C-alpha positions as CSV (number, residue, x, y, z in Angstrom):
1,M,1.5,18.9,-23.2
2,T,-0.5,16.1,-24.8
3,Q,1.5,16.2,-28.0
4,Y,4.8,16.2,-26.0
5,L,3.7,13.2,-24.0
6,I,2.8,11.3,-27.1
7,R,6.1,12.2,-28.8
8,R,8.0,11.1,-25.7
9,L,6.1,7.8,-25.6
10,L,6.8,7.2,-29.3
11,I,10.5,7.9,-28.7
12,A,10.5,5.4,-25.8
13,I,9.5,2.5,-28.1
14,P,12.8,2.3,-30.0
15,S,14.6,2.9,-26.7
16,L,12.9,-0.1,-25.1
17,L,13.5,-2.2,-28.2
18,G,17.2,-1.4,-28.2
19,I,17.5,-2.1,-24.4
20,S,15.7,-5.4,-24.9
21,V,18.0,-6.5,-27.7
22,I,21.1,-5.8,-25.6
23,L,19.7,-7.5,-22.5
24,F,18.6,-10.6,-24.4
25,T,21.9,-10.9,-26.3
26,V,23.9,-10.6,-23.1
27,L,21.8,-13.2,-21.3
28,A,21.9,-15.5,-24.3
29,L,25.7,-15.3,-24.6
30,A,26.3,-15.5,-20.8
31,P,27.9,-18.7,-19.4
32,G,25.7,-21.2,-17.7
33,D,22.8,-23.5,-18.7
34,P,19.4,-23.5,-17.0
35,F,19.1,-27.2,-17.8
36,E,22.5,-28.1,-16.3
37,E,20.9,-30.1,-13.4
38,L,18.8,-32.1,-15.9
39,A,21.9,-33.0,-17.8
40,T,23.5,-34.5,-14.7
41,N,20.4,-36.3,-13.6
42,P,20.6,-40.0,-14.6
43,A,16.8,-40.4,-14.1
44,I,16.0,-38.2,-17.0
45,P,16.6,-39.8,-20.4
46,P,18.6,-37.8,-23.0
47,D,15.7,-37.7,-25.5
48,V,13.5,-36.1,-22.9
49,R,16.1,-33.5,-22.2
50,A,16.5,-32.8,-25.9
51,H,12.7,-32.6,-26.4
52,L,12.4,-30.1,-23.5
53,R,15.2,-27.9,-24.9
54,A,13.6,-28.0,-28.3
55,S,10.2,-27.1,-27.0
56,L,11.6,-24.1,-25.3
57,G,13.7,-23.1,-28.2
58,M,17.0,-23.2,-26.3
59,D,18.9,-24.5,-29.2
60,D,17.6,-21.9,-31.7
61,P,19.8,-19.0,-32.9
62,V,19.8,-15.9,-30.7
63,H,17.8,-13.7,-33.1
64,I,15.1,-16.3,-33.5
65,R,14.7,-16.7,-29.7
66,Y,14.6,-12.9,-29.4
67,F,11.8,-12.4,-31.9
68,A,9.9,-15.3,-30.3
69,W,10.3,-13.6,-26.9
70,L,9.3,-10.2,-28.4
71,S,6.2,-11.5,-30.0
72,S,5.2,-13.2,-26.7
73,M,5.8,-9.9,-24.8
74,L,3.6,-8.0,-27.3
75,R,0.8,-10.5,-26.6
76,G,1.2,-10.0,-22.9
77,E,2.9,-13.4,-22.3
78,W,6.1,-13.0,-20.4
79,G,7.0,-16.7,-20.4
80,Y,7.5,-19.2,-17.6
81,S,10.2,-19.6,-15.0
82,F,12.5,-22.5,-15.8
83,V,12.6,-23.3,-12.1
84,S,9.1,-22.9,-10.7
85,R,7.2,-23.1,-14.0
86,I,5.1,-20.1,-12.8
87,P,4.4,-17.3,-15.3
88,V,7.0,-14.5,-15.1
89,D,4.5,-11.7,-14.8
90,Q,2.8,-13.5,-12.0
91,L,6.1,-13.9,-10.1
92,I,6.9,-10.2,-10.6
93,L,3.4,-9.1,-9.5
94,Q,3.7,-11.2,-6.4
95,R,6.9,-9.5,-5.3
96,L,6.3,-6.0,-6.7
97,P,3.9,-4.7,-4.0
98,T,6.4,-5.4,-1.2
99,T,9.2,-3.7,-3.1
100,V,7.1,-0.7,-4.0
101,A,5.9,-0.3,-0.4
102,V,9.4,-0.5,1.2
103,I,11.2,1.6,-1.4
104,G,8.4,4.1,-1.8
105,T,8.2,4.7,2.0
106,S,12.0,4.9,2.2
107,Q,12.1,7.6,-0.5
108,I,9.4,9.6,1.2
109,L,11.5,9.4,4.4
110,A,14.6,10.5,2.4
111,L,12.8,13.5,1.0
112,C,11.4,14.4,4.4
113,I,15.0,14.5,5.7
114,A,16.8,16.0,2.7
115,L,14.5,18.9,1.9
116,P,14.2,20.7,5.3
117,V,17.7,19.9,6.4
118,G,19.3,20.9,3.1
119,V,17.3,24.1,2.8
120,Y,17.8,25.1,6.4
121,A,21.6,24.4,6.2
122,A,21.9,26.4,3.0
123,T,20.1,29.5,4.4
124,R,22.6,29.4,7.3
125,P,25.9,28.5,5.7
126,Y,28.9,27.6,7.8
127,S,26.7,27.7,11.0
128,V,26.9,25.0,13.7
129,F,23.7,23.4,12.2
130,D,25.3,23.4,8.7
131,Q,28.5,21.8,9.9
132,V,26.7,19.1,11.9
133,A,24.3,18.4,9.0
134,N,27.2,18.2,6.5
135,T,29.2,15.8,8.8
136,L,26.2,13.5,9.3
137,A,25.4,13.6,5.6
138,F,29.0,12.5,4.7
139,V,28.8,9.7,7.3
140,G,25.4,8.7,6.1
141,F,26.2,8.1,2.4
142,S,29.7,6.9,3.1
143,L,28.4,3.8,5.0
144,P,27.2,1.0,2.7
145,T,23.6,-0.2,3.2
146,F,24.7,-3.7,4.2
147,F,26.8,-2.3,7.0
148,T,24.0,0.0,8.3
149,G,21.6,-2.9,8.0
150,L,23.7,-5.2,10.1
151,L,24.2,-2.4,12.7
152,L,20.4,-2.0,13.0
153,I,19.9,-5.7,13.3
154,L,22.5,-5.9,16.1
155,L,20.9,-3.0,18.0
156,F,17.2,-3.3,17.6
157,S,16.8,-7.1,17.0
158,I,19.5,-8.8,19.0
159,H,20.4,-6.4,21.9
160,L,17.0,-4.7,22.4
161,G,14.7,-7.3,20.8
162,W,12.3,-4.6,19.6
163,L,12.1,-5.4,15.9
164,P,12.2,-8.7,13.8
165,F,15.2,-8.9,11.5
166,V,13.6,-11.4,9.1
167,F,10.8,-10.1,6.9
168,R,7.8,-12.5,7.0
169,S,5.1,-12.6,4.3
170,D,3.1,-15.3,6.1
171,I,1.9,-13.3,9.1
172,E,-1.1,-15.1,10.6
173,A,-2.5,-12.1,12.3
174,T,-5.5,-10.2,10.8
175,G,-6.9,-6.7,10.9
176,W,-4.9,-4.0,12.7
177,R,-2.6,-6.6,14.2
178,W,-1.5,-7.6,10.7
179,W,-0.8,-4.0,9.8
180,W,1.2,-3.5,13.0
181,E,3.4,-6.6,12.4
182,M,4.0,-5.5,8.8
183,F,5.0,-2.0,10.0
184,K,7.4,-3.4,12.6
185,Q,9.2,-5.6,10.2
186,S,9.4,-2.8,7.6
187,I,11.0,-0.2,9.9
188,M,14.6,-1.3,9.5
189,P,14.7,-1.8,5.7
190,I,13.0,1.6,5.3
191,M,15.4,3.2,7.7
192,V,18.4,1.7,5.9
193,L,17.4,2.9,2.4
194,G,15.8,6.2,3.6
195,L,18.8,7.4,5.7
196,F,21.3,6.5,3.0
197,Q,19.3,8.4,0.3
198,G,18.4,11.2,2.6
199,A,22.1,11.8,3.4
200,A,23.1,11.9,-0.2
201,W,20.2,14.1,-1.2
202,T,20.8,16.6,1.6
203,R,24.1,17.6,0.0
204,Y,22.5,18.1,-3.4
205,V,19.6,20.2,-1.9
206,R,22.0,22.4,0.1
207,S,24.2,22.9,-3.0
208,A,21.2,23.8,-5.2
209,V,19.8,26.2,-2.7
210,L,23.2,27.9,-2.3
211,D,23.4,28.5,-6.0
212,V,19.9,30.1,-6.2
213,I,20.1,32.1,-3.0
214,R,22.8,34.3,-4.5
215,L,20.9,35.2,-7.7
216,D,19.7,38.7,-8.5
217,H,15.9,38.0,-8.2
218,V,16.4,36.8,-4.6
219,T,18.3,40.0,-3.8
220,T,15.5,42.0,-5.4
221,A,12.9,40.2,-3.4
222,R,14.8,41.0,-0.2
223,S,15.1,44.7,-1.2
224,K,11.3,44.9,-1.5
225,G,10.9,43.9,2.1
226,L,9.4,40.4,1.6
227,P,9.5,38.1,4.6
228,E,12.5,35.8,4.5
229,R,10.3,32.7,4.8
230,R,8.3,33.7,1.8
231,I,11.5,34.4,-0.2
232,T,12.9,31.0,0.7
233,I,9.8,29.0,-0.2
234,R,8.5,30.9,-3.3
235,H,11.7,32.2,-4.9
236,V,14.5,30.0,-3.7
237,V,13.3,26.5,-3.1
238,R,11.1,26.2,-6.2
239,N,14.0,27.2,-8.5
240,A,16.5,25.1,-6.6
241,M,14.3,22.0,-7.0
242,I,14.9,21.6,-10.8
243,P,18.4,19.9,-10.4
244,V,17.1,18.0,-7.4
245,V,14.1,16.6,-9.4
246,T,16.6,15.4,-12.0
247,L,18.7,13.6,-9.4
248,V,15.7,12.0,-7.6
249,A,14.0,10.9,-10.9
250,L,17.1,9.4,-12.4
251,Q,18.2,7.7,-9.2
252,M,14.8,5.9,-8.6
253,P,15.7,2.9,-10.9
254,A,19.1,2.8,-9.2
255,V,17.3,2.7,-5.9
256,F,15.4,-0.4,-7.0
257,G,18.7,-2.0,-8.0
258,G,20.4,-0.9,-4.7
259,A,17.5,-2.3,-2.7
260,I,18.7,-5.8,-3.8
261,V,21.3,-5.8,-1.0
262,T,18.8,-4.6,1.6
263,E,16.3,-7.1,0.6
264,Q,18.9,-9.9,1.0
265,I,19.9,-8.7,4.4
266,F,16.4,-8.5,5.8
267,R,15.0,-11.4,3.6
268,V,12.4,-9.1,2.1
269,P,10.5,-11.1,-0.6
270,G,10.8,-8.4,-3.2
271,I,12.0,-7.9,-6.8
272,G,15.6,-7.8,-5.7
273,S,15.5,-11.2,-4.0
274,L,13.7,-12.6,-7.0
275,L,16.4,-11.3,-9.4
276,I,19.2,-12.8,-7.2
277,S,17.6,-16.2,-7.0
278,A,16.9,-16.1,-10.8
279,I,20.6,-15.3,-11.5
280,L,21.8,-18.1,-9.3
281,A,19.5,-20.6,-11.0
282,N,20.2,-19.2,-14.6
283,D,16.5,-18.6,-14.9
284,T,16.7,-16.5,-18.1
285,P,12.9,-15.6,-18.5
286,V,12.8,-14.2,-14.9
287,I,16.0,-12.3,-15.3
288,M,14.8,-10.8,-18.6
289,G,11.5,-9.8,-17.1
290,V,12.9,-8.1,-14.1
291,T,15.6,-6.2,-15.9
292,F,13.1,-5.1,-18.6
293,V,10.9,-3.7,-15.8
294,F,13.9,-1.8,-14.5
295,A,14.5,-0.4,-18.0
296,C,10.8,0.7,-18.2
297,L,11.3,2.5,-14.8
298,V,14.2,4.4,-16.2
299,I,12.2,5.8,-19.1
300,F,9.1,6.4,-16.9
301,F,11.0,8.4,-14.3
302,N,12.7,10.4,-17.0
303,L,9.3,11.4,-18.3
304,V,8.1,12.3,-14.8
305,A,11.2,14.5,-14.4
306,D,10.4,16.4,-17.6
307,I,6.8,17.0,-16.6
308,L,7.9,18.3,-13.2
309,Y,10.3,20.7,-14.9
310,G,7.4,22.6,-16.4
311,W,5.6,22.8,-13.1
312,L,8.6,24.1,-11.2
313,D,9.8,26.5,-13.9
314,P,7.0,28.2,-16.0
315,R,9.6,29.3,-18.6
316,I,9.9,25.7,-19.8
317,S,7.4,25.0,-22.5
318,Y,6.6,21.7,-24.2
319,R,6.3,22.0,-27.9
């Protein structure tokens, strides 16, 4: 296992380098100038603008700027935001806990919905429960998150007045009161993401369990007189989880990207809102830092999925 992990980490290095080259080149060739406002500001002399661009290497060739960025990254220096002049890594670390808390909780909610509902529906195919679960699942992942978010705001914030629809990071309360206020304002973003993912994953879980439940080893276990609950948990669900693990692990980075819309709706100060504001301001260092973090998440969750394969299926060996 150790050798396998080392080999995968070594393979990840050229992958990250290739991703960084593509991202940096696309951002360098994209239209827009982060110093466009300075160029139209008559209070700033042209020589000051030129000196500022030269100090940041904005007029250098793309490959020279890339190697300068790469050497800074290897030293742990992610650069500074063109807009706020705050280090990029500090900006990301300020927003990351909120995003991880909201997305992590929503994915736990999605798994808590998808696993029991999908397994129960697959063990009773074409029953009333199965048909109702399928219908709700289709409705759940057919509705976009921005539509569901607006519905929840209209219901729980405007009509009922139970929950705040704007996420506040400057809550003045302390102790348990602070935790309660944070929980209240996190309910709707978590519900939007969790219900959407849970509906999609329910279909995959049901399909995977139906494929396994017809296999010979399950029939053999039933012929031996094992309880149906034990057959389902030990012989069906564990084998059916392999494709589900692949889906969940590979979709996690996409969930971070999809959370951008939800963060904009509820004004959650997370990574998504940081990326949107950086794109609107042509803040290249911040865009590069956030997208590079997303690329690292893709490789990390691929590695997590491969490790979970061996735990779920003992026939898989790492050599």
